[in-house]
Every structure is written in structure tokens, then in C-alpha cells.
ZAPATOR-361025 format. One record per residue (C-alpha): residue number from 1; residue in three letters; x, y, z. Coordinates in steps of 0.1 Angstrom, whole numbers. Example, Ala and Ser with C-alpha at 12.3 -4.5 7.8 and 13.67 -1.06 7.14 Angstrom:
% ZAPATOR-361025
<node><k>1</k><r>Ala</r><c1>123</c1><c2>-45</c2><c3>78</c3></node>
<node><k>2</k><r>Ser</r><c1>137</c1><c2>-11</c2><c3>71</c3></node>
***
This chain:
% ZAPATOR-361025
<node><k>1</k><r>Met</r><c1>-1592</c1><c2>263</c2><c3>1244</c3></node>
<node><k>2</k><r>Glu</r><c1>-1625</c1><c2>267</c2><c3>1225</c3></node>
<node><k>3</k><r>Ala</r><c1>-1640</c1><c2>285</c2><c3>1255</c3></node>
<node><k>4</k><r>Asn</r><c1>-1612</c1><c2>310</c2><c3>1255</c3></node>
<node><k>5</k><r>Val</r><c1>-1617</c1><c2>317</c2><c3>1218</c3></node>
<node><k>6</k><r>Ser</r><c1>-1654</c1><c2>323</c2><c3>1223</c3></node>
<node><k>7</k><r>Leu</r><c1>-1648</c1><c2>345</c2><c3>1254</c3></node>
<node><k>8</k><r>Gly</r><c1>-1622</c1><c2>365</c2><c3>1235</c3></node>
<node><k>9</k><r>Lys</r><c1>-1645</c1><c2>370</c2><c3>1205</c3></node>
<node><k>10</k><r>Met</r><c1>-1674</c1><c2>380</c2><c3>1228</c3></node>
<node><k>11</k><r>Leu</r><c1>-1652</c1><c2>406</c2><c3>1246</c3></node>
<node><k>12</k><r>Val</r><c1>-1640</c1><c2>421</c2><c3>1214</c3></node>
<node><k>13</k><r>Ala</r><c1>-1675</c1><c2>423</c2><c3>1200</c3></node>
<node><k>14</k><r>Thr</r><c1>-1688</c1><c2>438</c2><c3>1232</c3></node>
<node><k>15</k><r>Ile</r><c1>-1661</c1><c2>465</c2><c3>1233</c3></node>
<node><k>16</k><r>Phe</r><c1>-1667</c1><c2>472</c2><c3>1196</c3></node>
<node><k>17</k><r>Val</r><c1>-1704</c1><c2>477</c2><c3>1202</c3></node>
<node><k>18</k><r>Ala</r><c1>-1696</c1><c2>500</c2><c3>1232</c3></node>
<node><k>19</k><r>Ile</r><c1>-1673</c1><c2>521</c2><c3>1209</c3></node>
<node><k>20</k><r>Val</r><c1>-1701</c1><c2>525</c2><c3>1183</c3></node>
<node><k>21</k><r>Ile</r><c1>-1726</c1><c2>535</c2><c3>1211</c3></node>
<node><k>22</k><r>Ser</r><c1>-1702</c1><c2>560</c2><c3>1225</c3></node>
<node><k>23</k><r>Leu</r><c1>-1696</c1><c2>575</c2><c3>1191</c3></node>
<node><k>24</k><r>Gly</r><c1>-1734</c1><c2>577</c2><c3>1185</c3></node>
<node><k>25</k><r>Ser</r><c1>-1740</c1><c2>594</c2><c3>1219</c3></node>
<node><k>26</k><r>Ala</r><c1>-1712</c1><c2>619</c2><c3>1212</c3></node>
<node><k>27</k><r>Met</r><c1>-1729</c1><c2>627</c2><c3>1179</c3></node>
<node><k>28</k><r>Trp</r><c1>-1763</c1><c2>630</c2><c3>1196</c3></node>
<node><k>29</k><r>Phe</r><c1>-1749</c1><c2>655</c2><c3>1222</c3></node>
<node><k>30</k><r>Leu</r><c1>-1732</c1><c2>675</c2><c3>1194</c3></node>
<node><k>31</k><r>Val</r><c1>-1766</c1><c2>679</c2><c3>1176</c3></node>
<node><k>32</k><r>Lys</r><c1>-1786</c1><c2>684</c2><c3>1208</c3></node>
<node><k>33</k><r>Asp</r><c1>-1764</c1><c2>707</c2><c3>1228</c3></node>
<node><k>34</k><r>Lys</r><c1>-1750</c1><c2>726</c2><c3>1197</c3></node>
<node><k>35</k><r>Gly</r><c1>-1715</c1><c2>726</c2><c3>1213</c3></node>
<node><k>36</k><r>Gly</r><c1>-1727</c1><c2>742</c2><c3>1245</c3></node>
<node><k>37</k><r>Ser</r><c1>-1716</c1><c2>715</c2><c3>1269</c3></node>
<node><k>38</k><r>Asp</r><c1>-1688</c1><c2>691</c2><c3>1275</c3></node>
<node><k>39</k><r>Arg</r><c1>-1709</c1><c2>659</c2><c3>1271</c3></node>
<node><k>40</k><r>Met</r><c1>-1697</c1><c2>654</c2><c3>1235</c3></node>
<node><k>41</k><r>Ala</r><c1>-1661</c1><c2>656</c2><c3>1245</c3></node>
<node><k>42</k><r>Arg</r><c1>-1667</c1><c2>632</c2><c3>1273</c3></node>
<node><k>43</k><r>Gly</r><c1>-1683</c1><c2>607</c2><c3>1249</c3></node>
<node><k>44</k><r>Leu</r><c1>-1654</c1><c2>610</c2><c3>1225</c3></node>
<node><k>45</k><r>Thr</r><c1>-1629</c1><c2>605</c2><c3>1254</c3></node>
<node><k>46</k><r>Ile</r><c1>-1647</c1><c2>573</c2><c3>1264</c3></node>
<node><k>47</k><r>Arg</r><c1>-1646</c1><c2>561</c2><c3>1228</c3></node>
<node><k>48</k><r>Ile</r><c1>-1608</c1><c2>567</c2><c3>1227</c3></node>
<node><k>49</k><r>Gly</r><c1>-1604</c1><c2>548</c2><c3>1260</c3></node>
<node><k>50</k><r>Leu</r><c1>-1624</c1><c2>519</c2><c3>1247</c3></node>
<node><k>51</k><r>Ser</r><c1>-1605</c1><c2>519</c2><c3>1214</c3></node>
<node><k>52</k><r>Val</r><c1>-1572</c1><c2>517</c2><c3>1233</c3></node>
<node><k>53</k><r>Ala</r><c1>-1586</c1><c2>489</c2><c3>1255</c3></node>
<node><k>54</k><r>Leu</r><c1>-1597</c1><c2>470</c2><c3>1224</c3></node>
<node><k>55</k><r>Phe</r><c1>-1562</c1><c2>473</c2><c3>1209</c3></node>
<node><k>56</k><r>Ile</r><c1>-1546</c1><c2>461</c2><c3>1241</c3></node>
<node><k>57</k><r>Leu</r><c1>-1571</c1><c2>432</c2><c3>1243</c3></node>
<node><k>58</k><r>Leu</r><c1>-1564</c1><c2>421</c2><c3>1208</c3></node>
<node><k>59</k><r>Tyr</r><c1>-1527</c1><c2>423</c2><c3>1214</c3></node>
<node><k>60</k><r>Val</r><c1>-1529</c1><c2>402</c2><c3>1245</c3></node>
<node><k>61</k><r>Leu</r><c1>-1552</c1><c2>376</c2><c3>1229</c3></node>
<node><k>62</k><r>Asn</r><c1>-1528</c1><c2>374</c2><c3>1200</c3></node>
<node><k>63</k><r>Leu</r><c1>-1498</c1><c2>369</c2><c3>1223</c3></node>
<node><k>64</k><r>Ala</r><c1>-1517</c1><c2>342</c2><c3>1243</c3></node>
<node><k>65</k><r>Gly</r><c1>-1525</c1><c2>324</c2><c3>1210</c3></node>
<node><k>66</k><r>Val</r><c1>-1562</c1><c2>327</c2><c3>1215</c3></node>
<node><k>67</k><r>Ile</r><c1>-1567</c1><c2>345</c2><c3>1182</c3></node>
<node><k>68</k><r>Gln</r><c1>-1547</c1><c2>344</c2><c3>1151</c3></node>
<node><k>69</k><r>Pro</r><c1>-1540</c1><c2>373</c2><c3>1127</c3></node>
***
């Protein structure tokens, strides 16, 4: 059970870091491209997808009893 908790926490932390990196890259493309390309929108779309995945992961880990609210 302890390994499941550590794996769950590691997955949550990894997805959270990926969300922050995606948000940073979208900001970078906003400044660099001055709105002239769709790279910023793609970065924000990836961030939204990762956020949904994080929410689902937290819900499943809670249902499985791996994490507690």
C-alpha cells in the first residue's frame, strides 16, 4: 500500500509540473510570437488536457483509497 501512495503522489506531482511547464511555454509563445501563431493556443490546450487528467487521477486515487482528502 505504501508503494501505491508514493506512486500516486509522484504521478500527481509530475502532472502538476507538466501543467506549469505548459503554461510557461504558452506565455513564452504569447510574448515571442505576439499572437501571430497558434502555438500559444496549443500550449493552453495541452494544459487544459493535463488539468482534466490530473482531476481524473485524483478522483480515481481517492476512490481506490490510495489518497485521503
